[in-house]
C-alpha positions as CSV (number, residue, x, y, z in Angstrom):
1,M,-3.3,-11.6,47.5
2,P,-3.1,-15.6,47.1
3,T,-0.3,-14.8,44.7
4,K,1.3,-12.4,46.1
5,V,2.1,-14.4,49.2
6,T,5.9,-14.7,49.2
7,N,6.2,-11.0,49.1
8,L,4.1,-10.1,52.1
9,F,5.3,-13.2,54.1
10,N,8.7,-12.1,54.0
11,Y,11.2,-12.2,57.1
12,R,11.0,-8.8,58.1
13,N,6.8,-8.7,57.2
14,T,6.2,-11.9,58.9
15,C,8.3,-10.3,62.9
16,F,6.3,-7.5,62.7
17,I,3.0,-9.2,62.1
18,I,3.8,-11.1,65.3
19,L,5.2,-9.1,67.2
20,F,2.1,-6.5,66.4
21,V,0.2,-9.7,67.1
22,W,2.1,-10.1,70.8
23,S,1.3,-6.8,71.4
24,M,-2.8,-6.9,71.1
25,A,-2.5,-9.8,73.5
26,I,-0.1,-8.5,75.8
27,G,-2.6,-5.2,76.0
28,H,-5.4,-6.5,76.5
29,I,-4.3,-9.0,79.5
30,V,-2.5,-5.8,81.2
31,P,-5.2,-4.7,82.7
32,Y,-6.5,-7.4,84.5
33,F,-3.3,-7.1,86.5
34,W,-5.5,-4.7,88.6
35,R,-7.7,-7.7,89.5
36,E,-10.1,-4.5,92.2
37,T,-10.5,-2.8,89.6
38,C,-9.8,-4.6,85.9
39,Y,-12.0,-8.0,86.1
40,V,-13.9,-10.3,83.5
41,A,-15.9,-12.8,86.1
42,Y,-18.1,-15.6,86.3
43,D,-22.0,-14.4,88.2
44,P,-23.3,-17.4,88.8
45,V,-27.0,-15.9,89.5
46,S,-27.6,-15.2,85.9
47,W,-25.3,-17.5,84.2
48,T,-23.3,-14.6,82.5
49,W,-20.3,-13.0,82.3
50,V,-20.3,-9.4,83.9
51,F,-17.6,-6.5,83.7
52,G,-16.2,-4.7,86.7
53,D,-18.4,-1.1,87.3
54,T,-15.6,0.4,87.4
55,P,-14.1,2.5,85.1
56,C,-11.4,0.5,83.7
57,G,-14.5,-1.9,83.1
58,Y,-15.7,-0.3,81.4
59,V,-12.8,1.0,79.5
60,I,-12.8,-3.0,78.8
61,T,-15.9,-3.4,77.9
62,T,-15.8,-0.9,75.8
63,Y,-12.4,-0.1,74.3
64,T,-10.4,-3.8,74.5
65,D,-13.4,-6.3,74.0
66,Y,-15.5,-4.2,72.0
67,Y,-14.3,-2.4,69.5
68,S,-10.8,-4.2,68.5
69,S,-12.9,-7.2,68.1
70,V,-15.3,-5.4,65.5
71,A,-12.1,-4.4,64.2
72,I,-10.6,-7.8,63.0
73,F,-14.3,-8.1,61.5
74,V,-13.8,-5.4,59.9
75,V,-9.8,-6.6,59.2
76,M,-10.8,-10.2,58.2
77,S,-14.0,-9.2,56.3
78,T,-11.6,-6.7,53.7
79,L,-9.3,-9.9,54.1
80,D,-11.2,-12.2,53.0
81,L,-13.2,-9.5,50.4
82,S,-9.7,-8.2,48.9
83,T,-9.2,-12.2,48.6
84,F,-12.1,-13.0,46.9
85,T,-11.5,-10.2,43.8
86,M,-8.2,-11.6,43.5
87,L,-9.3,-15.4,43.7
88,V,-12.1,-14.6,40.7
89,L,-9.6,-12.1,39.1
90,Y,-6.9,-15.3,39.3
91,R,-9.5,-17.7,37.5
92,R,-9.9,-15.4,34.8
93,K,-6.9,-14.9,33.9
94,S,-6.2,-18.7,34.3
95,H,-9.4,-20.9,32.7
96,L,-7.0,-21.9,30.1
97,T,-4.6,-23.5,31.9
98,S,-5.3,-27.4,33.0
99,D,-2.6,-28.1,34.1
100,S,-2.5,-30.9,36.6
101,E,-0.5,-28.5,39.6
102,T,-2.4,-25.0,39.6
103,R,-5.7,-27.2,39.7
104,R,-4.6,-29.1,42.4
105,R,-3.2,-25.2,44.4
106,R,-5.7,-23.8,43.8
107,R,-7.8,-26.3,45.8
108,V,-6.2,-25.3,47.8
109,E,-6.9,-22.0,48.1
110,I,-10.1,-22.4,47.7
111,R,-9.8,-24.9,51.0
112,F,-8.4,-22.2,53.1
113,F,-9.6,-19.5,52.0
114,T,-13.3,-20.4,52.4
115,Q,-12.3,-21.6,56.9
116,S,-11.6,-18.2,56.7
117,C,-15.3,-17.3,55.5
118,L,-16.7,-20.5,57.9
119,Q,-13.9,-19.0,60.6
120,G,-15.8,-15.3,60.2
121,I,-19.0,-16.0,60.4
122,L,-19.0,-17.6,64.0
123,F,-16.3,-14.5,65.2
124,F,-18.8,-12.5,63.5
125,Y,-22.0,-14.7,65.3
126,E,-19.5,-14.6,68.3
127,V,-19.3,-10.5,68.7
128,F,-23.0,-9.7,67.4
129,N,-24.5,-13.0,69.9
130,F,-22.8,-11.0,73.0
131,Y,-23.1,-7.8,72.8
132,Y,-26.5,-7.1,70.7
133,V,-28.9,-10.3,71.0
134,V,-28.6,-11.1,74.3
135,T,-30.2,-7.3,74.8
136,L,-33.1,-8.6,73.3
137,N,-34.8,-10.7,75.9
138,T,-34.1,-10.4,79.4
139,N,-34.6,-14.5,80.6
140,Q,-32.2,-16.0,81.9
141,W,-31.9,-18.6,80.1
142,F,-32.7,-16.6,77.1
143,V,-29.5,-14.5,77.8
144,F,-27.5,-17.5,79.0
145,M,-28.1,-19.0,75.8
146,T,-27.4,-16.2,73.5
147,S,-24.2,-15.4,75.4
148,T,-22.3,-17.9,77.6
149,F,-23.1,-20.5,75.4
150,A,-23.2,-19.0,72.2
151,W,-19.6,-17.7,73.2
152,E,-18.0,-21.4,74.4
153,L,-20.2,-23.1,71.1
154,C,-18.3,-20.4,68.7
155,H,-14.7,-21.6,69.9
156,C,-16.1,-25.9,69.5
157,L,-17.1,-24.8,66.1
158,D,-13.6,-22.8,64.8
159,G,-12.2,-25.8,66.2
160,L,-14.6,-28.4,64.6
161,V,-13.7,-26.0,61.4
162,V,-9.8,-26.5,61.4
163,V,-10.0,-30.4,61.8
164,V,-12.7,-30.3,59.2
165,F,-10.3,-28.0,56.9
166,H,-7.0,-29.9,57.2
167,F,-7.9,-33.2,58.6
168,K,-5.8,-36.2,56.1
169,R,-9.2,-38.8,55.5
170,S,-5.9,-41.0,54.6
171,F,-5.0,-41.3,58.8
172,L,-7.9,-43.5,59.2
173,R,-7.0,-45.7,55.9
174,K,-3.9,-45.8,57.3
175,A,-3.9,-46.5,61.0
176,S,-6.7,-49.0,60.3
177,Q,-4.2,-51.1,58.8
178,P,-2.1,-53.5,59.7
179,T,1.7,-52.4,59.7
180,T,4.6,-54.7,60.3
181,I,7.3,-53.6,61.6
182,F,10.1,-56.6,60.7
183,S,8.5,-58.6,57.5
184,K,11.2,-60.3,57.0
185,A,12.1,-61.3,60.2
186,S,13.3,-64.7,58.8
187,D,15.0,-63.0,56.2
188,I,17.2,-62.3,59.6
189,K,17.9,-64.9,61.4
190,S,18.3,-67.3,58.2
191,N,21.3,-64.0,57.4
192,K,22.9,-64.9,61.0
193,K,23.9,-69.0,60.0
């Protein structure tokens, strides 16, 4: 798959993928327009997020949230597994190549693959905690730590993964060095005379 990316993400396919993602996002928010029956609210007594106890609330929690999360995880895992397989096969084919550009591109592909795997693990942790681990104990702190806190922690760690994998360390070195805007101000003055 990494070698066929230009064919996979051509203009038409990219537009279709964007349309699909936007349709899924709109489909997730439309039920919340009926806020009396379809809602997710924070309960300060139990320190958790609760879905409305209505038929619409059941549909949101079961189908819109849980099943779609599981489906997304399955698709992510399938893509990660197929990418891993393609990286291994590509490595076997190109092990004789020592071109520096090929090696650089390979490192970038492996970095993106590792980032995707870490984000997939975080996503699994989030869904697993929210729908399974939270049911193992009724202690208020346990429920809070395995649902609300775990959910927020995953969002924070997801952002951290992006920063770690895409932050340019050279940015720090350049920012700490003094910059001169007019290096030859004396030359500019002498040219005017």
